[in-house]
FIMAR-794368 format. One record per residue (C-alpha): residue number from 1; residue in one letter; chain; x, y negated, z negated. Coordinates in nm, 3 decimals. Each point is the difference from the previous one (the first is absolute). Example, Ala and Ser with C-alpha at 12.3 -4.5 7.8 and 13.67 -1.06 7.14 Angstrom:
<rs>
<1 "a" "A" <1.230 0.450 -0.780>> <2 "s" "A" <0.137 -0.344 0.066>> 
</rs>
This chain:
<rs>
<1 "m" "A" <10.141 1.358 -4.684>> <2 "q" "A" <-0.160 -0.127 -0.320>> <3 "k" "A" <-0.277 0.261 0.033>> <4 "l" "A" <0.256 0.280 0.049>> <5 "l" "A" <0.196 -0.118 -0.305>> <6 "t" "A" <-0.318 -0.009 -0.210>> <7 "t" "A" <-0.090 0.353 0.110>> <8 "a" "A" <0.350 0.124 -0.087>> <9 "l" "A" <-0.020 -0.159 -0.345>> <10 "l" "A" <-0.340 0.160 -0.063>> <11 "l" "A" <0.136 0.341 0.098>> <12 "a" "A" <0.300 -0.052 -0.228>> <13 "v" "A" <-0.225 -0.092 -0.293>> <14 "s" "A" <-0.220 0.303 0.078>> <15 "s" "A" <0.306 0.229 0.004>> <16 "t" "A" <0.123 -0.138 -0.333>> <17 "t" "A" <-0.341 0.042 -0.162>> <18 "f" "A" <-0.035 0.351 0.142>> <19 "a" "A" <0.344 0.098 -0.128>> <20 "q" "A" <-0.100 -0.103 -0.353>> <21 "n" "A" <-0.294 0.242 0.002>> <22 "k" "A" <0.070 0.317 -0.197>> <23 "y" "A" <-0.299 0.209 0.113>> <24 "h" "A" <-0.102 0.084 0.354>> <25 "p" "A" <-0.252 0.224 0.180>> <26 "f" "A" <0.110 0.290 0.216>> <27 "r" "A" <-0.186 0.243 0.223>> <28 "v" "A" <0.053 0.369 0.064>> <29 "d" "A" <-0.241 0.262 0.138>> <30 "k" "A" <-0.239 -0.288 0.086>> <31 "k" "A" <-0.041 -0.099 -0.366>> <32 "f" "A" <0.142 -0.294 -0.199>> <33 "g" "A" <0.183 0.004 -0.331>> <34 "v" "A" <0.223 -0.239 -0.198>> <35 "t" "A" <0.376 0.005 -0.066>> <36 "d" "A" <0.243 -0.227 -0.178>> <37 "t" "A" <0.325 -0.123 0.155>> <38 "l" "A" <0.191 0.294 -0.157>> <39 "g" "A" <-0.218 0.252 0.184>> <40 "n" "A" <-0.201 0.100 -0.307>> <41 "e" "A" <-0.357 0.096 0.085>> <42 "l" "A" <-0.251 -0.211 -0.192>> <43 "v" "A" <-0.318 0.118 0.178>> <44 "k" "A" <-0.029 0.321 0.201>> <45 "p" "A" <-0.102 -0.037 0.366>> <46 "i" "A" <-0.374 0.068 -0.030>> <47 "h" "A" <-0.148 -0.325 0.131>> <48 "k" "A" <-0.134 -0.045 0.354>> <49 "f" "A" <0.047 -0.377 0.041>> <50 "c" "A" <0.249 -0.265 -0.105>> <51 "e" "A" <-0.030 -0.380 0.014>> <52 "q" "A" <0.284 -0.241 -0.080>> <53 "f" "A" <-0.137 -0.322 -0.153>> <54 "r" "A" <0.102 -0.325 0.166>> <55 "s" "A" <0.147 -0.132 -0.326>> <56 "g" "A" <0.253 0.285 -0.011>> <57 "k" "A" <-0.077 0.045 -0.369>> <58 "e" "A" <-0.220 0.308 0.034>> <59 "f" "A" <-0.115 0.266 0.243>> <60 "a" "A" <-0.304 0.227 0.005>> <61 "l" "A" <-0.041 0.375 0.049>> <62 "y" "A" <-0.358 0.106 0.069>> <63 "n" "A" <-0.208 0.288 0.130>> <64 "f" "A" <-0.381 -0.054 0.009>> <65 "d" "A" <-0.007 0.329 -0.192>> <66 "d" "A" <-0.186 0.079 -0.325>> <67 "d" "A" <0.270 0.242 -0.113>> <68 "v" "A" <0.303 -0.232 0.030>> <69 "k" "A" <0.032 -0.331 -0.183>> <70 "d" "A" <0.097 -0.303 0.209>> <71 "l" "A" <0.308 -0.186 -0.125>> <72 "i" "A" <0.153 -0.347 0.004>> <73 "v" "A" <0.375 0.006 -0.074>> <74 "n" "A" <0.216 -0.291 -0.117>> <75 "t" "A" <0.316 -0.009 0.214>> <76 "t" "A" <0.216 -0.142 -0.282>> <77 "t" "A" <-0.120 0.175 -0.316>> <78 "g" "A" <-0.146 0.319 0.146>> <79 "k" "A" <-0.319 -0.057 -0.198>> <80 "i" "A" <-0.283 0.205 0.149>> <81 "l" "A" <-0.366 -0.110 -0.016>> <82 "p" "A" <-0.252 0.277 0.079>> <83 "f" "A" <-0.342 -0.071 0.153>> <84 "a" "A" <-0.299 0.204 0.113>> <85 "y" "A" <-0.005 -0.159 0.348>> <86 "i" "A" <0.190 -0.290 0.155>> <87 "n" "A" <-0.013 -0.161 0.342>> <88 "p" "A" <0.306 -0.228 0.046>> <89 "g" "A" <-0.032 -0.323 0.197>> <90 "e" "A" <-0.379 0.019 -0.004>> <91 "a" "A" <-0.046 -0.375 -0.052>> <92 "v" "A" <0.198 -0.323 0.037>> <93 "v" "A" <-0.111 -0.268 -0.249>> <94 "n" "A" <0.170 -0.341 0.002>> <95 "n" "A" <0.268 0.147 0.232>> <96 "v" "A" <0.082 0.275 -0.251>> <97 "p" "A" <-0.061 0.368 0.093>> <98 "y" "A" <-0.204 0.204 -0.248>> <99 "t" "A" <-0.042 0.374 -0.052>> <100 "l" "A" <-0.357 0.124 -0.050>> <101 "v" "A" <-0.014 0.220 -0.313>> <102 "t" "A" <-0.295 0.232 -0.060>> <103 "e" "A" <-0.039 0.166 -0.339>> <104 "t" "A" <-0.292 0.202 -0.138>> <105 "n" "A" <-0.189 -0.296 -0.143>> <106 "k" "A" <0.155 -0.304 0.168>> <107 "k" "A" <0.147 -0.138 0.319>> <108 "y" "A" <0.243 -0.291 0.023>> <109 "l" "A" <0.273 -0.164 0.206>> <110 "r" "A" <0.360 0.005 -0.122>> <111 "s" "A" <0.256 -0.252 0.130>> <112 "e" "A" <0.296 0.151 0.185>> <113 "e" "A" <0.206 -0.303 -0.106>> <114 "d" "A" <-0.040 -0.006 -0.379>> <115 "g" "A" <-0.261 0.262 -0.097>> <116 "k" "A" <-0.273 -0.256 -0.069>> <117 "i" "A" <-0.349 0.151 -0.021>> <118 "i" "A" <-0.318 -0.129 0.169>> <119 "l" "A" <-0.307 0.184 -0.127>> <120 "l" "A" <-0.263 0.062 0.267>> <121 "k" "A" <-0.350 -0.109 -0.096>> <122 "e" "A" <-0.129 0.156 0.321>> <123 "d" "A" <0.083 0.343 0.140>> <124 "y" "A" <0.194 -0.140 0.296>> <125 "t" "A" <0.189 0.206 0.258>> <126 "d" "A" <0.176 -0.073 0.330>> <127 "f" "A" <0.142 -0.342 -0.079>> <128 "i" "A" <0.094 -0.167 0.329>> <129 "s" "A" <0.183 -0.334 0.009>> <130 "e" "A" <-0.166 -0.233 0.248>> <131 "g" "A" <0.194 -0.326 -0.020>> <132 "k" "A" <-0.096 -0.189 -0.316>> <133 "y" "A" <-0.261 0.262 -0.089>> <134 "i" "A" <-0.019 0.365 -0.096>> <135 "v" "A" <-0.280 0.209 0.147>> <136 "a" "A" <-0.081 0.295 -0.227>> <137 "k" "A" <-0.276 0.257 0.003>> <138 "s" "A" <-0.164 0.270 -0.203>> <139 "y" "A" <-0.245 0.249 0.139>> <140 "a" "A" <-0.355 -0.127 -0.052>> <141 "k" "A" <-0.152 0.193 -0.290>> <142 "a" "A" <-0.354 0.130 -0.016>> <143 "m" "A" <-0.229 -0.241 -0.184>> <144 "p" "A" <-0.336 0.081 -0.165>> <145 "a" "A" <-0.303 -0.112 0.198>> <146 "p" "A" <-0.254 -0.233 -0.168>> <147 "m" "A" <-0.224 0.169 -0.257>> <148 "p" "A" <-0.350 0.083 0.129>> <149 "p" "A" <-0.290 -0.202 -0.149>> <150 "p" "A" <-0.165 0.155 -0.311>> <151 "a" "A" <-0.294 0.232 0.064>> <152 "k" "A" <-0.346 -0.145 -0.058>> <153 "p" "A" <-0.174 0.124 -0.317>> <154 "v" "A" <-0.254 0.282 0.049>> <155 "k" "A" <-0.310 0.055 -0.219>> <156 "s" "A" <-0.137 0.341 -0.096>> <157 "n" "A" <-0.307 0.040 -0.222>> <158 "g" "A" <0.019 -0.368 -0.076>> <159 "k" "A" <0.361 0.020 -0.116>> <160 "l" "A" <0.319 -0.122 0.169>> <161 "l" "A" <0.232 0.284 0.092>> <162 "p" "A" <0.373 -0.047 -0.058>> <163 "p" "A" <0.179 -0.095 0.322>> <164 "p" "A" <0.204 0.275 0.172>> <165 "p" "A" <0.376 -0.018 -0.045>> <166 "l" "A" <0.179 -0.206 0.262>> <167 "p" "A" <0.208 0.199 0.251>> <168 "p" "A" <0.374 -0.076 0.009>> <169 "p" "A" <0.069 -0.285 0.243>> <170 "p" "A" <0.143 0.111 0.335>> <171 "m" "A" <0.357 -0.102 0.077>> <172 "k" "A" <0.047 -0.266 0.265>> <173 "i" "A" <0.306 0.122 0.192>> <174 "p" "A" <0.171 -0.228 0.251>> <175 "p" "A" <0.045 0.138 0.351>> <176 "q" "A" <0.306 0.220 0.036>> <177 "g" "A" <0.313 -0.192 0.091>> <178 "f" "A" <-0.095 -0.328 -0.167>> <179 "d" "A" <0.247 -0.162 -0.239>> <180 "d" "A" <-0.034 -0.267 -0.262>> <181 "y" "A" <0.255 -0.261 0.112>> <182 "a" "A" <0.143 -0.277 -0.215>> <183 "v" "A" <0.222 -0.287 0.117>> <184 "i" "A" <0.245 -0.108 -0.273>> <185 "a" "A" <0.242 -0.292 -0.020>> <186 "a" "A" <0.342 0.160 0.054>> <187 "n" "A" <0.181 -0.240 -0.234>> <188 "d" "A" <-0.244 0.041 -0.288>> <189 "e" "A" <0.083 0.275 -0.249>> <190 "t" "A" <-0.355 0.000 -0.135>> <191 "l" "A" <-0.103 0.177 0.325>> <192 "k" "A" <-0.329 -0.185 -0.019>> <193 "p" "A" <-0.183 0.046 0.332>> <194 "v" "A" <-0.098 -0.306 0.202>> <195 "m" "A" <-0.239 0.212 0.209>> <196 "k" "A" <-0.164 0.340 -0.047>> <197 "g" "A" <-0.233 0.194 0.224>> <198 "l" "A" <-0.104 0.336 0.137>> <199 "y" "A" <0.154 0.038 0.344>> <200 "k" "A" <0.130 0.269 0.232>> <201 "t" "A" <0.298 -0.172 0.162>> <202 "y" "A" <0.173 -0.336 0.014>> <203 "l" "A" <0.196 -0.187 0.268>> <204 "p" "A" <0.241 -0.290 -0.075>> <205 "l" "A" <0.044 -0.252 0.282>> <206 "y" "A" <0.291 -0.236 0.057>> <207 "k" "A" <0.077 -0.328 0.170>> <208 "n" "A" <0.348 0.085 0.126>> <209 "k" "A" <0.243 -0.287 0.044>> <210 "d" "A" <0.249 -0.040 0.280>> <211 "e" "A" <0.325 0.039 -0.188>> <212 "n" "A" <0.327 0.184 0.039>> <213 "i" "A" <-0.075 0.374 -0.013>> <214 "s" "A" <0.320 0.086 -0.183>> <215 "g" "A" <-0.100 -0.253 -0.265>> <216 "r" "A" <-0.333 0.178 -0.039>> <217 "v" "A" <0.159 0.337 -0.055>> <218 "e" "A" <0.259 -0.133 -0.243>> <219 "k" "A" <-0.271 -0.171 -0.203>> <220 "i" "A" <-0.186 0.328 -0.041>> <221 "i" "A" <0.288 0.229 -0.093>> <222 "h" "A" <0.250 -0.229 -0.177>> <223 "d" "A" <-0.072 0.149 -0.342>> <224 "g" "A" <-0.058 0.357 0.113>> <225 "t" "A" <-0.377 -0.014 -0.048>> <226 "r" "A" <-0.217 -0.016 0.308>> <227 "r" "A" <-0.296 -0.229 -0.051>> <228 "r" "A" <-0.275 -0.117 0.230>> <229 "s" "A" <-0.025 -0.368 0.087>> <230 "n" "A" <-0.276 -0.220 -0.142>> <231 "f" "A" <-0.317 0.066 0.196>> <232 "y" "A" <-0.205 -0.284 0.148>> <233 "a" "A" <-0.325 0.196 -0.028>> <234 "i" "A" <-0.109 0.347 -0.103>> <235 "i" "A" <-0.301 0.215 0.092>> <236 "f" "A" <-0.156 0.259 -0.232>> <237 "s" "A" <-0.234 0.242 0.175>> <238 "t" "A" <-0.262 0.262 -0.063>> <239 "d" "A" <-0.138 0.201 0.293>> <240 "h" "A" <-0.174 -0.292 0.171>> <241 "t" "A" <0.041 -0.302 -0.227>> <242 "h" "A" <0.319 -0.205 0.001>> <243 "s" "A" <0.090 -0.275 -0.251>> <244 "l" "A" <0.255 -0.259 0.112>> <245 "y" "A" <0.199 -0.179 -0.273>> <246 "d" "A" <0.257 -0.278 0.035>> <247 "s" "A" <0.345 -0.010 -0.161>> <248 "t" "A" <-0.147 -0.124 -0.330>> <249 "m" "A" <-0.239 0.299 -0.010>> <250 "k" "A" <-0.300 -0.224 0.068>> <251 "l" "A" <-0.273 0.174 0.201>> <252 "v" "A" <-0.024 -0.165 0.343>> <253 "k" "A" <-0.262 0.212 0.173>> <254 "k" "A" <-0.165 0.339 0.012>> <255 "f" "A" <-0.083 0.158 0.334>> <256 "e" "A" <-0.132 0.329 0.137>> <257 "l" "A" <0.177 0.218 0.256>> <258 "k" "A" <-0.031 0.374 0.049>> <259 "n" "A" <0.303 0.216 0.074>> <260 "a" "A" <0.228 -0.303 -0.017>> <261 "q" "A" <0.357 0.033 0.124>> <262 "k" "A" <0.281 -0.204 -0.155>> <263 "e" "A" <0.043 -0.198 0.320>> <264 "q" "A" <-0.370 -0.097 -0.005>> <265 "l" "A" <0.019 -0.112 -0.364>> <266 "e" "A" <0.315 -0.197 0.079>> <267 "e" "A" <-0.178 -0.182 0.287>> <268 "i" "A" <-0.315 -0.075 -0.201>> <269 "a" "A" <0.203 -0.131 -0.294>> <270 "s" "A" <0.202 -0.222 0.235>> <271 "d" "A" <-0.323 -0.149 0.136>> <272 "i" "A" <-0.140 -0.059 -0.348>> <273 "m" "A" <0.323 -0.152 -0.139>> <274 "k" "A" <0.058 -0.191 0.331>> <275 "i" "A" <0.362 0.112 0.015>> <276 "k" "A" <0.179 0.290 0.168>> <277 "l" "A" <0.051 0.279 -0.255>> <278 "s" "A" <0.188 0.328 0.025>> <279 "q" "A" <-0.012 0.324 -0.195>> <280 "y" "A" <0.382 0.010 0.020>> <281 "d" "A" <0.202 -0.204 -0.246>> <282 "e" "A" <0.348 -0.142 0.039>> <283 "a" "A" <0.147 0.310 -0.165>> <284 "s" "A" <-0.107 0.198 0.305>> <285 "a" "A" <0.231 -0.199 0.225>> <286 "v" "A" <0.272 0.205 0.168>> <287 "p" "A" <0.351 -0.129 -0.076>> <288 "p" "A" <0.193 -0.136 0.298>> <289 "m" "A" <0.217 0.244 0.192>> <290 "g" "A" <0.369 -0.020 -0.074>> <291 "l" "A" <0.275 -0.040 0.249>> <292 "p" "A" <0.061 0.291 0.239>> <293 "s" "A" <0.251 0.243 -0.150>> <294 "k" "A" <0.264 -0.083 0.263>> <295 "n" "A" <-0.018 -0.370 -0.096>> <296 "r" "A" <-0.023 0.055 -0.375>> <297 "p" "A" <0.319 -0.091 -0.190>> <298 "e" "A" <0.174 0.278 -0.189>> <299 "p" "A" <-0.081 -0.020 -0.374>> <300 "t" "A" <0.287 -0.085 -0.232>> <301 "i" "A" <0.072 0.281 -0.247>> <302 "i" "A" <0.048 -0.118 -0.358>> <303 "y" "A" <0.182 0.263 -0.206>> <304 "p" "A" <-0.057 0.203 -0.209>> <305 "v" "A" <-0.291 0.160 0.185>> <306 "f" "A" <-0.181 0.336 -0.004>> <307 "a" "A" <-0.043 0.197 0.321>> <308 "v" "A" <-0.101 0.338 0.142>> <309 "e" "A" <0.257 0.171 0.223>> <310 "k" "A" <0.060 0.335 0.171>> <311 "s" "A" <0.280 0.223 -0.135>> <312 "v" "A" <0.232 0.207 0.219>> <313 "n" "A" <-0.204 0.315 -0.083>> <314 "g" "A" <-0.323 -0.165 0.122>> <315 "n" "A" <-0.146 -0.068 -0.346>> <316 "h" "A" <-0.132 -0.337 -0.109>> <317 "q" "A" <0.194 -0.199 -0.257>> <318 "f" "A" <-0.109 -0.285 -0.223>> <319 "v" "A" <0.304 -0.224 -0.040>> <320 "l" "A" <0.113 -0.320 -0.174>> <321 "k" "A" <0.223 -0.215 0.221>> <322 "q" "A" <0.231 -0.228 -0.197>> <323 "s" "A" <0.151 -0.119 0.329>> <324 "a" "A" <0.017 0.108 0.364>> <325 "t" "A" <0.260 0.263 -0.092>> <326 "e" "A" <-0.074 0.080 -0.368>> <327 "v" "A" <-0.295 0.241 -0.010>> <328 "k" "A" <-0.126 0.202 -0.298>> <329 "v" "A" <-0.235 0.294 0.065>> <330 "i" "A" <-0.275 0.012 -0.266>> <331 "f" "A" <-0.173 0.320 0.114>> <332 "e" "A" <-0.049 0.219 0.304>> <333 "t" "A" <-0.299 0.191 0.137>> <334 "s" "A" <-0.110 0.184 0.311>> <335 "s" "A" <-0.328 -0.191 -0.014>> <336 "g" "A" <-0.066 -0.348 0.135>> <337 "i" "A" <0.055 -0.293 -0.239>> <338 "t" "A" <-0.201 -0.323 -0.018>> <339 "w" "A" <0.157 -0.285 -0.199>> <340 "n" "A" <-0.231 -0.270 -0.143>> <341 "a" "A" <0.231 -0.296 -0.071>> <342 "k" "A" <-0.278 -0.208 -0.154>> <343 "e" "A" <-0.094 0.258 -0.264>> <344 "h" "A" <0.349 0.157 -0.020>> <345 "s" "A" <-0.145 0.345 0.058>> <346 "v" "A" <0.081 0.301 0.218>> <347 "y" "A" <-0.252 0.232 0.167>> <348 "i" "A" <0.099 0.350 0.114>> <349 "r" "A" <-0.231 0.080 0.289>> <350 "d" "A" <-0.007 0.380 0.021>> <351 "t" "A" <-0.033 0.061 -0.376>> <352 "d" "A" <-0.220 -0.305 -0.069>> <353 "a" "A" <0.224 -0.103 -0.291>> <354 "e" "A" <0.051 -0.362 -0.103>> <355 "f" "A" <0.212 -0.171 -0.264>> <356 "a" "A" <0.156 -0.334 -0.094>> <357 "v" "A" <0.366 -0.096 0.043>> <358 "d" "A" <0.220 -0.230 -0.209>> <359 "p" "A" <0.040 -0.306 0.228>> <360 "q" "A" <0.358 -0.056 -0.120>> <361 "s" "A" <0.159 0.345 -0.029>> <362 "g" "A" <-0.230 0.214 0.216>> <363 "k" "A" <-0.058 0.247 -0.283>> <364 "i" "A" <-0.326 0.185 0.058>> <365 "w" "A" <-0.266 -0.011 -0.272>> <366 "f" "A" <-0.133 0.349 0.046>> <367 "p" "A" <0.011 0.293 -0.250>> <368 "q" "A" <0.269 0.248 0.106>> <369 "k" "A" <-0.229 0.301 -0.037>> <370 "y" "A" <-0.197 -0.121 0.306>> <371 "w" "A" <0.299 -0.059 0.231>> <372 "a" "A" <-0.025 0.345 0.158>> <373 "a" "A" <-0.377 -0.034 0.054>> <374 "a" "A" <0.065 -0.336 0.171>> <375 "g" "A" <0.265 0.161 0.220>> <376 "i" "A" <0.281 -0.237 -0.095>> <377 "t" "A" <0.365 0.053 -0.094>> <378 "v" "A" <0.134 -0.282 -0.216>> <379 "k" "A" <0.366 -0.086 0.065>> 
</rs>
């Protein structure tokens, strides 16, 4: 009961915060734009992707396109920050999600909570949270080979000839598919690596505990950010050489094995560490099955509540129920409707339109000039 009450309070707080936002994304013709709560269009729908930040203070519109600037929009002020390229949620540092920003001459992480900047001293990509660490990589760059020794002097007619010019040093290129991995402390905003090396793949291994499965799942998703558990050991591999590290990133042992499968590495690491290890962490546990539907109690409806219903003419209606008998139709469409209660948004299936809804009144936050394209009739 206490857990249900806590969840209800969190949803109520979320609804209140959402209702205070003045600017929201919308989608039409498979592209995202921005509107205010009066239906005024702030940004035309030209962006391919949209990401709502966990803080609720901002959201991102981005494209991976040279011709269209990526944007971060403040939900309260409507302030728009343009960027060359952004990749939201690329890293989680000290439990805070960060957007990776790439400009012409610099690359940095920007906090999705307060806009704080972390400059990248290394050209990192693919930040992956692995428990208390971040594993990041950048493609291994070609390095110059050692300079050849100087040519021996040659005499001609009793005189030393000038040495021939040295050829340019050949480039030492790593084998294709190799990456320069770095392991970084996840709660350290300096992003200083605790281990670096040239490897092809890596495999975290876990010592799973016998604990309640539902507790495992709740621990992973309670804040909306899925994170891997702390690994007990981790293996970094090239084609044949494998380096086993413990949870403090201390090298335990190197060993050779051709064409190694994950199950083989898991078994070898278990023998070396003298404990049963698994490549699956606690986050991979399947939640327990609920009660059969016939034994499941009917949920109690707490009004007011939004719902999707069929009209007498066969259309779909999005409605606000103030009580079991008092129903207000917000809009109607011949297309299917999907209601996202968590994000207070509506998706129109056939037209691929999407927009936010006022959680108190049900007013749609969607510019009127796109209603026909979305296939909706507002009541």
